[in-house]
SEBANU-411567 format. One record per residue: residue in one letter; chain; x negated, y negated, z of N, C-alpha, C in turn. Coordinates in Angstrom, 3 decimals. Each point is the difference from the previous one (the first is absolute). Layout:
N
> resn	chain	n.east	n.north	n.up	ca.east	ca.north	ca.up	c.east	c.north	c.up
> A	A	X	Y	Z	X	Y	Z	X	Y	Z $
...
//
This chain:
261
> resn	chain	n.east	n.north	n.up	ca.east	ca.north	ca.up	c.east	c.north	c.up
> M	A	-143.609	180.003	-82.301	0.655	-0.864	1.004	-0.361	-1.468	-0.204 $
> Q	A	-1.299	-0.230	-0.264	-0.459	-1.374	-0.216	0.681	-0.616	-1.215 $
> E	A	0.220	0.863	-1.010	0.654	-0.490	-1.212	1.432	-0.409	0.287 $
> L	A	0.704	0.781	0.825	1.381	-0.338	0.360	0.056	-1.311	0.796 $
> V	A	-0.956	-0.175	0.903	-0.056	-1.242	0.778	-0.233	-1.191	-0.927 $
> S	A	-0.857	0.166	-0.989	-0.294	-1.083	-0.941	1.230	-0.359	-0.826 $
> I	A	0.727	1.048	-0.442	1.219	-0.244	-0.777	1.042	-0.712	0.856 $
> A	A	0.148	0.448	1.256	0.968	-0.634	0.903	-0.366	-1.456	0.253 $
> A	A	-1.289	-0.269	0.161	-0.442	-1.379	0.227	0.263	-0.865	-1.217 $
> L	A	-0.218	0.582	-1.195	0.252	-0.741	-1.239	1.477	-0.338	-0.134 $
> L	A	0.854	0.995	0.254	1.442	-0.226	-0.103	0.470	-1.028	1.028 $
> A	A	-0.547	0.086	1.207	0.362	-0.973	1.034	-0.429	-1.400	-0.394 $
> G	A	-1.181	-0.099	-0.618	-0.480	-1.302	-0.456	0.894	-0.582	-1.079 $
> I	A	0.423	0.865	-0.937	0.901	-0.453	-1.066	1.333	-0.455	0.587 $
> Y	A	0.495	0.774	0.957	1.281	-0.330	0.647	-0.085	-1.362	0.691 $
> I	A	-1.059	-0.194	0.759	-0.169	-1.263	0.726	-0.185	-1.158	-0.969 $
> A	A	-0.746	0.230	-1.080	-0.248	-1.061	-0.974	1.291	-0.420	-0.705 $
> F	A	0.824	0.998	-0.365	1.260	-0.339	-0.682	0.972	-0.669	0.962 $
> S	A	0.012	0.436	1.243	0.843	-0.660	1.000	-0.420	-1.454	0.173 $
> A	A	-1.314	-0.224	0.005	-0.502	-1.367	0.119	0.392	-0.826	-1.220 $
> F	A	-0.038	0.629	-1.181	0.423	-0.692	-1.222	1.460	-0.415	0.096 $
> L	A	0.853	0.926	0.437	1.422	-0.317	0.130	0.218	-1.150	0.976 $
> Y	A	-0.758	-0.020	1.070	0.160	-1.055	0.995	-0.488	-1.348	-0.524 $
> L	A	-1.170	-0.011	-0.616	-0.620	-1.257	-0.424	0.674	-0.605	-1.220 $
> Y	A	0.531	0.838	-0.881	0.557	-0.501	-1.267	1.512	0.171	-0.079 $
> Q	A	0.635	0.217	1.147	1.426	0.292	-0.030	0.838	-1.116	-0.607 $
> R	A	-0.385	-1.245	0.235	0.810	-1.095	-0.548	-0.088	-0.086	-1.517 $
> K	A	-1.078	0.499	-0.557	-0.101	0.052	-1.461	0.878	1.114	-0.568 $
> L	A	0.397	0.948	0.849	0.901	1.061	-0.420	1.463	-0.376	0.195 $
> I	A	0.251	-1.053	0.771	1.377	-0.422	0.292	0.390	-1.245	-0.789 $
> F	A	-0.883	-0.983	-0.042	0.311	-1.279	-0.637	-0.731	-0.118	-1.337 $
> F	A	0.743	-0.427	-1.014	-0.565	-0.209	-1.329	0.399	-1.400	-0.474 $
> P	A	-0.696	-1.033	0.471	0.379	-1.375	-0.332	0.037	-0.246	-1.505 $
> V	A	1.032	-0.720	-0.427	0.170	-0.355	-1.406	-0.413	-1.450	-0.204 $
> P	A	-0.413	-0.364	-1.216	-0.392	-1.390	-0.259	1.225	-0.910	-0.084 $
> A	A	-0.250	-1.286	-0.031	1.079	-0.972	-0.148	0.616	0.115	-1.388 $
> D	A	1.312	-0.196	-0.076	0.709	0.016	-1.278	0.055	-1.424	-0.535 $
> S	A	-0.922	-0.320	-0.884	-0.116	-1.373	-0.502	1.119	-0.380	-0.959 $
> E	A	0.744	0.993	-0.496	1.044	-0.274	-0.988	1.381	-0.140	0.624 $
> F	A	0.130	0.323	1.275	1.309	-0.027	0.637	0.378	-1.431	0.351 $
> S	A	1.232	-0.362	-0.301	0.465	-1.363	0.258	1.300	0.040	0.804 $
> A	A	-0.034	-0.575	1.181	1.170	-0.127	0.861	-0.348	-1.012	1.081 $
> E	A	1.018	-0.398	0.781	-0.265	-0.932	1.091	-0.988	0.633	0.978 $
> E	A	-1.064	-0.700	0.313	-1.048	0.546	0.856	0.252	-0.357	1.463 $
> I	A	-0.522	0.855	0.872	0.095	-0.219	1.433	-1.286	0.486	0.644 $
> S	A	-0.423	-0.672	1.048	-1.157	0.463	0.763	0.231	-0.298	1.471 $
> I	A	-0.532	0.872	0.843	0.071	-0.223	1.439	-1.366	0.301	0.603 $
> D	A	-0.255	-0.616	1.140	-1.241	0.250	0.710	0.300	0.855	1.226 $
> N	A	-0.634	1.145	0.078	0.160	0.868	1.174	-1.319	0.046	0.749 $
> Q	A	-0.128	-0.858	0.997	-1.180	-0.044	0.854	-1.287	-0.094	-0.819 $
> G	A	0.025	-0.879	-0.993	-1.190	-0.258	-0.804	-0.110	0.803	-1.273 $
> T	A	0.907	0.932	-0.231	0.019	0.772	-1.241	1.139	-0.499	-0.864 $
> R	A	-0.312	-0.475	-1.192	0.994	-0.566	-0.904	0.595	1.102	-0.875 $
> L	A	1.328	0.157	0.078	0.733	0.974	-0.802	0.757	-0.732	-1.087 $
> R	A	-0.056	0.534	-1.205	0.637	-0.675	-1.133	0.972	0.935	-0.707 $
> G	A	1.091	-0.600	-0.476	1.000	0.797	-0.691	0.932	-0.869	-0.807 $
> W	A	1.188	0.555	-0.293	0.962	-0.679	-0.852	1.410	0.168	0.553 $
> I	A	0.873	-0.905	-0.422	1.412	0.048	0.374	0.815	0.173	-1.274 $
> L	A	0.857	1.019	-0.027	0.926	0.213	-1.104	1.419	-0.297	0.490 $
> N	A	0.822	-0.543	-0.858	1.390	-0.339	0.343	0.083	-0.902	1.231 $
> P	A	-0.724	-1.101	0.027	0.014	-0.847	1.202	1.374	-0.585	0.286 $
> G	A	0.247	-0.245	1.291	1.218	-0.691	0.393	1.139	0.881	0.462 $
> N	A	-0.151	1.318	-0.062	1.071	0.889	0.449	-0.025	0.136	1.520 $
> P	A	1.167	0.191	0.621	0.029	0.102	1.472	-0.689	1.252	0.542 $
> G	A	0.058	1.108	-0.750	-0.669	1.218	0.417	-1.355	0.132	-0.675 $
> A	A	-0.938	0.651	0.678	-1.355	0.149	-0.544	-0.440	1.454	0.063 $
> I	A	-0.894	0.349	-0.914	-0.645	1.308	-0.006	-1.507	-0.223	-0.042 $
> V	A	-0.707	0.637	0.920	-1.467	-0.045	0.012	-0.504	1.355	-0.457 $
> Y	A	-0.803	-0.008	-1.058	-0.468	1.245	-0.602	-1.434	0.302	0.405 $
> F	A	-0.228	1.245	0.435	-1.337	0.480	0.348	-0.333	1.148	-0.946 $
> G	A	-0.981	-0.215	-0.865	-0.266	0.931	-1.084	-0.897	1.167	0.359 $
> G	A	-0.314	0.797	-1.025	-0.860	1.163	0.153	-1.460	-0.382	0.120 $
> N	A	-0.837	0.997	0.224	-1.404	-0.290	0.310	-0.790	-0.521	-1.185 $
> S	A	0.472	0.227	-1.227	-0.692	-0.537	-1.172	0.977	-0.646	-0.965 $
> E	A	1.115	-0.471	0.526	1.069	-0.525	-0.848	-0.206	-1.477	-0.319 $
> M	A	0.132	-0.333	-1.269	0.065	-1.393	-0.415	1.461	-0.425	0.167 $
> I	A	0.310	-0.641	1.106	1.396	-0.256	0.353	0.718	-0.876	-1.024 $
> T	A	-0.738	-0.810	-0.727	0.621	-0.881	-0.989	0.561	0.773	-1.187 $
> H	A	-0.437	1.233	-0.206	0.474	0.791	-1.127	1.420	0.503	0.205 $
> R	A	0.567	-0.193	1.189	1.359	0.458	0.294	1.023	-1.125	-0.077 $
> R	A	-0.356	-1.064	-0.674	0.889	-1.165	-0.046	1.370	0.359	-0.580 $
> D	A	0.039	0.768	-1.081	1.273	0.348	-0.632	0.871	0.810	0.948 $
> F	A	-0.623	0.890	0.766	0.761	0.792	0.970	0.630	-0.891	1.055 $
> F	A	-0.783	-0.919	0.539	0.526	-0.903	1.029	1.109	-0.891	-0.558 $
> A	A	-0.193	-0.479	-1.222	1.002	-0.878	-0.612	1.307	0.744	-0.248 $
> D	A	-0.098	1.274	-0.330	1.190	0.790	-0.312	0.742	0.422	1.260 $
> V	A	-0.725	0.455	1.013	0.620	0.622	1.175	0.328	-1.014	1.092 $
> F	A	-0.815	-1.046	0.135	0.146	-0.928	1.123	0.407	-1.401	-0.458 $
> R	A	0.949	-0.069	-0.881	0.404	-1.293	-0.557	0.529	-0.964	1.058 $
> E	A	0.610	0.531	1.046	0.630	-0.850	1.015	-0.909	-0.256	1.198 $
> Y	A	-1.261	0.373	-0.117	-0.952	-0.193	1.092	-1.244	-0.746	-0.491 $
> T	A	-0.555	-0.792	0.881	-1.323	-0.565	-0.258	-1.040	1.067	0.327 $
> V	A	-0.906	0.237	-0.937	-0.999	1.061	0.154	-1.379	-0.616	0.240 $
> Y	A	-0.679	0.476	1.026	-1.350	-0.465	0.319	-1.000	1.105	-0.327 $
> L	A	-0.946	-0.342	-0.840	-1.074	0.918	-0.379	-1.316	-0.571	0.509 $
> F	A	-0.582	0.646	0.964	-1.297	-0.426	0.528	-1.045	1.067	-0.299 $
> N	A	-1.160	-0.435	-0.483	-1.122	0.915	-0.097	-0.536	0.289	1.398 $
> Y	A	-0.309	1.271	0.267	-0.648	0.324	1.267	-1.318	-0.759	0.133 $
> R	A	-0.462	-0.164	1.215	-1.318	-0.600	0.200	-1.050	0.850	-0.744 $
> G	A	-0.854	-0.707	-0.747	-0.996	0.688	-0.807	0.492	0.389	-1.377 $
> Y	A	1.297	-0.180	-0.269	0.590	0.282	-1.303	0.278	-1.318	-0.716 $
> G	A	-0.136	-0.004	-1.334	0.311	-1.203	-0.755	-0.770	-1.195	0.511 $
> N	A	0.725	-1.107	0.233	-0.623	-1.232	0.504	0.084	-0.136	1.516 $
> S	A	0.500	1.024	0.678	0.068	-0.062	1.461	-1.374	0.263	0.597 $
> E	A	-0.305	-0.701	1.073	-1.304	0.120	0.639	-0.052	1.216	0.929 $
> G	A	-1.202	0.290	0.491	-0.177	1.030	1.005	-0.248	1.386	-0.573 $
> K	A	-0.020	0.976	0.908	-0.186	1.402	-0.362	1.150	0.810	0.584 $
> P	A	0.521	0.967	-0.752	1.171	0.745	0.475	-0.325	0.956	1.144 $
> S	A	0.937	0.097	0.925	-0.049	0.952	1.103	1.413	0.082	0.563 $
> Q	A	0.276	1.026	0.784	1.323	0.092	0.600	0.280	-1.197	0.896 $
> V	A	-0.937	-0.353	0.841	0.193	-1.132	0.903	0.288	-1.267	-0.790 $
> G	A	-0.757	-0.226	-1.064	0.178	-1.199	-0.800	1.330	-0.023	-0.724 $
> L	A	0.382	1.117	-0.626	1.258	0.043	-0.744	1.201	-0.120	0.929 $
> F	A	-0.074	0.610	1.173	1.093	-0.131	0.962	0.129	-1.450	0.473 $
> S	A	-1.121	-0.625	0.306	0.024	-1.394	0.434	0.544	-0.903	-1.096 $
> D	A	-0.390	0.269	-1.241	0.473	-0.808	-1.129	1.500	0.144	-0.201 $
> A	A	0.525	1.209	0.180	1.439	0.209	-0.161	0.785	-0.857	0.983 $
> L	A	-0.455	-0.066	1.247	0.669	-0.841	0.990	-0.124	-1.475	-0.365 $
> A	A	-1.175	-0.395	-0.478	-0.213	-1.405	-0.369	0.884	-0.397	-1.178 $
> I	A	0.132	0.883	-0.975	0.865	-0.279	-1.150	1.444	-0.149	0.459 $
> Y	A	0.449	0.949	0.807	1.370	-0.064	0.508	0.242	-1.303	0.751 $
> D	A	-0.875	-0.331	0.913	0.186	-1.182	0.836	-0.022	-1.284	-0.828 $
> S	A	-0.738	0.005	-1.103	-0.110	-1.206	-0.817	1.233	-0.233	-0.869 $
> I	A	0.766	1.048	-0.304	1.155	-0.161	-0.890	1.338	0.176	0.716 $
> A	A	-0.019	0.478	1.241	1.251	0.326	0.686	0.941	-1.193	0.094 $
> G	A	-0.545	-1.196	0.179	0.839	-1.180	0.124	0.690	-0.407	-1.285 $
> R	A	-0.415	0.561	-1.119	0.588	-0.366	-1.295	1.196	0.871	-0.382 $
> H	A	0.199	1.128	0.724	0.983	0.988	-0.453	0.878	0.490	1.145 $
> D	A	1.204	0.441	-0.383	0.932	0.554	0.974	-0.401	1.405	0.434 $
> S	A	-0.646	0.731	-0.905	-0.393	1.378	0.296	-1.187	0.377	-0.882 $
> I	A	-0.716	1.042	0.435	-1.178	0.459	-0.741	0.033	1.522	-0.077 $
> I	A	-0.290	0.517	-1.186	-0.154	1.429	-0.239	-1.479	0.272	-0.258 $
> A	A	-0.537	1.026	0.644	-1.369	0.430	-0.285	0.060	1.177	-0.961 $
> Y	A	-0.850	-0.041	-1.014	-0.027	1.030	-1.040	-1.444	0.460	-0.159 $
> G	A	-0.280	1.251	0.345	-1.368	0.504	-0.057	-0.124	1.204	-0.897 $
> R	A	-1.039	-0.026	-0.818	-0.261	1.119	-0.912	-1.305	0.690	0.370 $
> S	A	0.041	1.324	0.138	-1.203	0.791	0.224	-0.777	-0.547	1.206 $
> L	A	-1.234	-0.458	-0.192	-0.756	-0.581	1.112	0.809	-1.087	0.692 $
> G	A	0.683	-0.823	-0.784	0.766	-1.112	0.545	1.180	0.416	0.852 $
> S	A	0.423	1.270	-0.120	1.103	0.441	0.856	-0.407	-0.044	1.468 $
> G	A	-1.276	0.269	0.267	-0.476	-0.080	1.377	0.027	-1.410	0.543 $
> V	A	-0.275	-0.972	-0.853	0.046	-1.405	0.402	1.452	-0.420	0.232 $
> A	A	0.887	0.431	-0.888	1.414	-0.354	0.124	0.613	0.606	1.263 $
> V	A	-0.355	1.249	0.319	0.513	0.636	1.222	-0.486	-0.767	1.228 $
> Y	A	-1.257	-0.388	-0.001	-0.536	-0.776	1.131	0.778	-1.300	0.165 $
> L	A	0.247	-0.705	-1.105	0.739	-1.261	0.076	1.411	0.235	0.539 $
> A	A	0.637	1.070	-0.464	1.360	0.300	0.468	0.029	0.324	1.485 $
> A	A	-1.092	0.545	0.518	-0.071	0.318	1.423	-0.264	-1.228	0.856 $
> M	A	-0.538	-1.057	-0.616	-0.433	-1.170	0.760	0.855	-1.250	-0.212 $
> R	A	0.783	-0.035	-1.056	0.797	-1.182	-0.304	1.405	0.420	-0.443 $
> P	A	1.014	-0.857	0.243	1.360	0.325	-0.435	0.144	-0.078	-1.519 $
> L	A	0.496	1.057	-0.594	0.205	0.065	-1.440	1.454	0.310	-0.310 $
> E	A	0.384	-0.264	-1.241	1.329	0.405	-0.456	-0.004	1.491	-0.349 $
> K	A	-1.014	0.405	-0.781	-0.115	1.388	-0.433	-1.468	0.304	-0.265 $
> L	A	-0.268	1.289	-0.236	-1.357	0.463	-0.279	0.041	0.958	-1.180 $
> I	A	-0.807	-0.283	-1.025	-0.083	0.847	-1.192	-1.389	0.632	-0.044 $
> L	A	-0.045	1.330	-0.112	-1.269	0.715	-0.023	-0.061	0.886	-1.237 $
> L	A	-0.977	-0.245	-0.843	-0.198	0.767	-1.233	-1.234	0.885	0.148 $
> T	A	0.164	1.289	-0.189	-1.055	1.005	0.172	-0.787	-0.239	1.296 $
> P	A	0.689	-0.026	1.140	-0.682	-0.254	1.270	-0.565	1.285	0.604 $
> Y	A	-0.711	-0.147	1.104	-0.693	1.106	0.657	0.184	-0.111	1.506 $
> D	A	-0.287	1.084	0.694	0.052	-0.032	1.464	-1.192	-0.756	0.567 $
> S	A	-1.218	0.301	-0.480	-1.182	-0.766	0.372	-1.116	0.298	-0.990 $
> V	A	-0.873	-0.975	-0.190	-1.169	0.208	-0.848	-0.920	1.040	0.626 $
> A	A	-0.039	0.035	1.323	-0.824	1.003	0.686	0.466	1.412	-0.330 $
> A	A	1.313	0.209	-0.044	0.534	1.332	-0.316	-0.312	0.382	-1.440 $
> I	A	0.123	-0.973	-0.914	-0.335	0.278	-1.399	-1.478	0.342	-0.134 $
> G	A	-0.854	-0.772	0.657	-1.429	0.242	-0.069	-0.384	1.355	0.569 $
> Q	A	0.653	0.400	1.089	-0.315	1.288	0.609	0.357	1.157	-0.927 $
> K	A	1.140	-0.129	-0.708	0.380	1.046	-0.949	-0.904	0.005	-1.222 $
> S	A	-0.498	-1.166	-0.389	-0.875	-0.078	-1.165	-1.369	0.595	0.293 $
> Y	A	-0.457	-0.148	1.242	-1.313	0.517	0.410	0.186	0.860	1.262 $
> P	A	0.624	1.169	-0.144	0.392	0.789	1.181	-1.169	0.523	0.823 $
> L	A	-1.174	0.088	-0.572	-1.140	0.545	0.733	-0.723	-1.050	0.845 $
> F	A	0.421	-1.265	-0.138	-0.713	-1.082	0.681	0.933	-0.697	0.986 $
> P	A	-0.538	-0.596	1.050	0.839	-0.619	1.052	0.496	-1.394	-0.387 $
> V	A	0.678	-0.067	-1.140	0.446	-1.292	-0.525	0.905	-0.716	0.991 $
> R	A	0.850	0.749	0.648	0.960	-0.593	0.949	-0.694	-0.815	1.090 $
> Y	A	-1.230	0.369	0.319	-0.739	-0.692	1.055	-0.982	-1.037	-0.550 $
> L	A	-0.319	0.112	-1.285	-0.970	-0.905	-0.602	0.640	-1.264	-0.573 $
> I	A	1.280	0.086	-0.346	0.613	-1.072	-0.783	0.261	-1.250	0.844 $
> K	A	-0.301	-1.157	-0.579	0.203	-1.287	0.674	1.377	-0.572	-0.305 $
> D	A	0.409	0.086	-1.245	1.257	-0.613	-0.450	1.058	1.098	-0.111 $
> R	A	0.707	0.235	1.081	0.867	1.171	0.095	1.358	-0.217	-0.678 $
> F	A	0.486	-1.235	-0.017	1.310	-0.306	-0.579	1.023	1.054	0.445 $
> D	A	0.176	0.111	1.297	0.839	1.048	0.579	1.460	-0.448	0.047 $
> S	A	0.665	0.104	-1.132	1.399	-0.430	-0.093	0.916	0.866	0.844 $
> A	A	-0.296	1.282	0.084	0.857	0.898	0.773	0.053	-0.399	1.470 $
> A	A	-1.091	-0.546	0.524	-0.034	-0.408	1.403	0.814	-1.262	0.254 $
> L	A	0.274	-0.773	-1.054	0.739	-1.257	0.138	1.472	0.133	-0.370 $
> A	A	0.356	1.082	-0.677	1.325	0.110	-0.608	1.136	-0.077	1.009 $
> D	A	-0.198	0.546	1.205	1.113	0.013	0.955	0.278	-1.360	0.624 $
> R	A	-0.819	-1.006	-0.328	0.283	-1.362	0.456	0.974	-0.729	-0.940 $
> I	A	0.239	0.580	-1.156	0.733	-0.694	-1.063	1.461	0.435	0.006 $
> E	A	0.894	-0.987	-0.091	1.429	0.290	0.029	0.728	-0.471	-1.248 $
> V	A	-0.642	-0.797	-0.852	0.664	-0.509	-1.197	0.079	1.096	-1.063 $
> P	A	0.919	-0.136	-0.973	0.105	1.013	-1.067	-1.307	0.158	-0.772 $
> V	A	-0.312	1.246	-0.326	-1.246	0.330	-0.689	0.314	0.806	-1.256 $
> L	A	-0.630	-0.359	-1.107	0.048	0.802	-1.217	-1.363	0.633	-0.205 $
> I	A	-0.032	1.326	-0.072	-1.231	0.738	-0.274	0.172	0.719	-1.329 $
> T	A	-0.919	-0.245	-0.922	0.064	0.643	-1.307	-1.321	0.685	-0.301 $
> A	A	0.081	1.248	-0.412	-1.180	0.791	-0.337	0.042	0.388	-1.475 $
> A	A	-1.169	0.296	-0.556	-0.114	0.460	-1.385	-0.175	1.508	-0.004 $
> E	A	0.799	0.686	-0.794	-0.029	1.466	-0.026	-1.394	0.537	-0.334 $
> L	A	-0.716	-0.678	-0.898	-1.287	0.499	-0.488	-1.179	-0.762	0.604 $
> D	A	0.202	-0.570	1.150	-1.054	-0.810	0.637	-1.145	0.894	0.469 $
> R	A	-1.206	-0.271	-0.503	-1.180	0.747	0.424	-0.827	-0.770	1.021 $
> E	A	0.211	-1.313	0.088	-0.761	-0.827	0.939	0.562	0.092	1.418 $
> I	A	1.323	-0.123	0.114	0.655	0.117	1.305	1.008	1.130	-0.098 $
> K	A	-0.364	1.138	0.561	0.850	1.182	-0.109	1.313	-0.210	0.758 $
> L	A	1.025	0.682	-0.481	1.330	-0.152	0.578	0.018	0.314	1.486 $
> S	A	-0.857	0.909	0.444	-0.022	0.361	1.421	-0.324	-1.200	0.883 $
> H	A	-0.862	-0.891	-0.470	-0.338	-1.191	0.779	1.169	-0.980	0.045 $
> T	A	0.720	-0.105	-1.110	1.166	-0.887	-0.025	1.107	0.546	0.893 $
> L	A	0.212	1.304	-0.037	1.031	0.612	0.848	-0.349	-0.123	1.481 $
> A	A	-1.285	0.089	0.316	-0.409	-0.174	1.402	0.319	-1.401	0.485 $
> L	A	-0.189	-0.989	-0.857	0.368	-1.371	0.367	1.511	-0.129	0.155 $
> K	A	0.743	0.558	-0.926	1.459	-0.068	0.072	0.499	0.527	1.344 $
> Q	A	-0.552	1.108	0.453	0.438	0.586	1.261	-0.339	-0.881	1.196 $
> A	A	-0.980	-0.872	-0.157	-0.427	-0.853	1.112	0.937	-1.187	0.228 $
> F	A	0.862	-0.295	-0.971	0.967	-1.092	0.168	1.192	0.540	0.793 $
> T	A	-0.049	-0.128	1.289	1.038	0.562	0.868	1.119	-0.988	0.312 $
> R	A	-0.220	-1.284	-0.268	0.996	-1.024	0.367	0.537	-0.768	-1.196 $
> A	A	-0.620	0.132	-1.146	0.407	-0.757	-1.178	0.819	0.869	-0.951 $
> P	A	1.039	-0.580	-0.617	0.691	0.734	-1.069	-0.901	0.082	-1.220 $
> V	A	-0.217	1.206	-0.514	-0.958	0.207	-1.084	0.698	0.552	-1.234 $
> D	A	-0.205	-0.663	-1.132	0.355	0.537	-1.308	-1.253	0.653	-0.565 $
> F	A	0.112	1.246	-0.453	-1.162	0.716	-0.520	0.306	0.543	-1.385 $
> Q	A	-0.942	-0.169	-0.922	0.216	0.466	-1.358	-1.321	0.431	-0.620 $
> V	A	0.032	1.108	-0.722	-1.142	0.465	-0.789	0.343	-0.214	-1.462 $
> I	A	-0.850	-0.735	-0.710	0.253	-0.301	-1.405	-0.568	1.124	-0.865 $
> A	A	0.882	0.741	-0.640	-0.401	1.151	-0.807	-0.851	-0.437	-1.188 $
> G	A	-1.085	0.724	-0.232	-0.860	-0.254	-1.144	-0.973	-1.140	0.170 $
> A	A	0.097	-0.719	1.117	-0.865	-1.170	0.208	-1.305	0.410	0.666 $
> A	A	-1.068	-0.730	-0.338	-1.293	0.170	0.641	-0.301	-1.234	0.847 $
> H	A	-1.130	0.009	0.678	-0.330	-1.065	0.947	-0.025	-1.371	-0.667 $
> N	A	-0.545	-0.083	-1.194	-0.219	-1.306	-0.621	1.122	-0.475	-0.912 $
> D	A	0.874	0.899	-0.451	1.020	-0.436	-0.965	1.417	-0.005	0.569 $
> I	A	0.142	0.240	1.291	1.332	0.132	0.581	0.848	-1.264	-0.180 $
> V	A	-0.635	-1.170	0.016	0.777	-1.240	-0.127	0.588	-0.162	-1.394 $
> D	A	-0.447	0.794	-0.956	0.527	-0.092	-1.358	1.261	0.843	-0.194 $
> F	A	0.380	0.759	1.005	1.172	0.865	-0.103	1.257	-0.770	0.401 $
> S	A	1.023	0.112	-0.820	1.240	-0.729	0.270	0.637	0.458	1.315 $
> D	A	-0.169	1.277	0.351	0.567	0.489	1.264	-0.613	-0.734	1.185 $
> Y	A	-1.290	-0.296	-0.103	-0.633	-0.729	1.094	0.504	-1.434	0.057 $
> R	A	0.048	-0.655	-1.134	0.502	-1.376	-0.031	1.413	-0.082	0.550 $
> D	A	0.834	0.944	-0.398	1.389	-0.006	0.470	0.068	0.219	1.510 $
> A	A	-0.845	0.892	0.508	0.009	0.274	1.440	-0.399	-1.235	0.794 $
> V	A	-1.024	-0.709	-0.462	-0.456	-1.205	0.697	1.057	-1.096	-0.092 $
> R	A	0.544	-0.190	-1.198	1.013	-1.046	-0.179	1.212	0.253	0.884 $
> D	A	0.486	1.235	0.015	1.170	0.326	0.816	-0.291	-0.194	1.489 $
> F	A	-1.182	0.386	0.422	-0.378	-0.128	1.409	-0.080	-1.463	0.424 $
> V	A	-0.580	-0.828	-0.844	-0.166	-1.413	0.328	1.347	-0.714	0.056 $
> L	A	0.875	0.342	-0.921	1.278	-0.707	-0.090	1.049	0.527	0.978 $
> R	A	-0.229	1.168	0.560	0.970	0.599	0.918	0.031	-0.797	1.302 $
> A	A	1.202	-0.322	0.442	0.150	-0.756	1.249	-0.324	0.901	1.179 $
> R	A	-0.635	-0.564	1.010	-0.241	0.734	1.233	1.309	0.150	0.745 $
> P	A	0.153	1.054	0.796	1.272	0.225	0.707	0.461	-1.180	0.828 $
> D	A	-0.939	-0.707	0.634	0.390	-1.122	0.855	0.308	-1.255	-0.788 $
> D	A	-0.176	0.058	-1.345	0.329	-1.143	-0.849	1.388	0.117	-0.602 $
> S	A	0.619	1.169	0.111	1.287	0.229	-0.637	1.158	-0.450	0.885 $
//
């Protein structure tokens, strides 16, 4: 009996210790800051958000419509220049490093990234007739938040999820991740506030964000017209290289909204 009690105590200790690890180091499991791209050359832009300086670049300056891109958790956003140049020729594209990424100041968190998205929008809104938010993976949560809080023309979501909390709970089903997580990025809870057209694209072979999480988000958009597409043969990291994805984004961006016709 004493031996069973000792084993139970050991297992309980391990459980509590790992739960504490998940809680204390969770941001290191969500955010993977990338260094500054010293070789990238484009028109630079910076804004101050309550003392935190965010730095980025402007592609195709001077167009009436704008696209603000929110990248993945470890994405070097400057490496997608050819994609932006090909697909968004008629839009000015804003690429900002998240706080703590590249040359942007601060440390990443949901509160910080959400605040930065609003600050970026507010700083450029006067320059353009309309703005599209485009979020990839982690950035889809930031883009959904912006769409819920500010008027947009459209919303583009690449490999999005219902919430980071839901993904974490499925990844660690034996632990109370849903209650431990600080940065929930709960897009599903915000989706019913959005009424503008939404494009959701998933990768057939995505192992990072399973299709079930993307479908759960899709179902949460109760008021917005949603285009949904799964790119056959694509994985989480190479989906943007597929012509089907490029064509889907291009067609969605160029399609007139019903009230514009």
